[in-house]
C-alpha positions, -999 to +999 in steps of 0.1 A: -085-410+234-075-394+267-075-357+269-045-337+280-059-331+315-077-363+320-073-385+351-080-422+354-107-432+379-081-448+401-060-416+402-090-394+409-101-417+437-066-415+453-066-377+450-100-375+466-090-398+495-058-378+502-077-345+499-102-357+524-075-366+549-058-333+544-091-314+549-096-333+582-061-324+595-065-288+584-099-286+602-082-299+634-056-272+630-082-245+627-100-257+658-069-262+679-050-230+669-054-199+690-036-177+665-059-159+640-032-159+613-028-196+615-065-202+613-068-180+583-040-197+565-054-231+573-088-221+560-072-208+528-054-241+525-087-260+530-103-239+502-073-247+479-074-284+486-112-285+481-109-266+448-081-289+436-101-321+444-131-306+426-110-299+394-096-335+395-132-349+399-144-328+370-115-339+348-117-376+357-127-401+332-159-420+339-152-454+355-163-483+332-195-497+344-195-534+352-222-554+333-249-567+356-249-604+358-284-620+358-297-634+391-290-671+396-321-693+392-338-703+425-325-734+441-346-765+436-360-779+468-357-817+473-390-834+471-407-809+448 
C-alpha cells in the first residue's frame, strides 16, 4: 500500500534530475552575479531545492530489485 506522501522511483528520479539541473543554473547565477542580494537569493533558492530533493528522496519507495540471472555456461571449444 502506498503512503500518502510516497513517490514512485521513476518520479523521484525525475525530481532529482531536475533539481540537479536547477542547482547548476543557480550556481552559475551566484558566480556571475555582482549584486549581493541576487547572490543571497540564489543561495537561498539552492538550499530550498536541495531540501525539496532530499525530502522526495526520503519519501520515495524503494525500486524493485531485479533478480540476478545466473551466468551462462562457458562455451564449449571445438576439438575438446
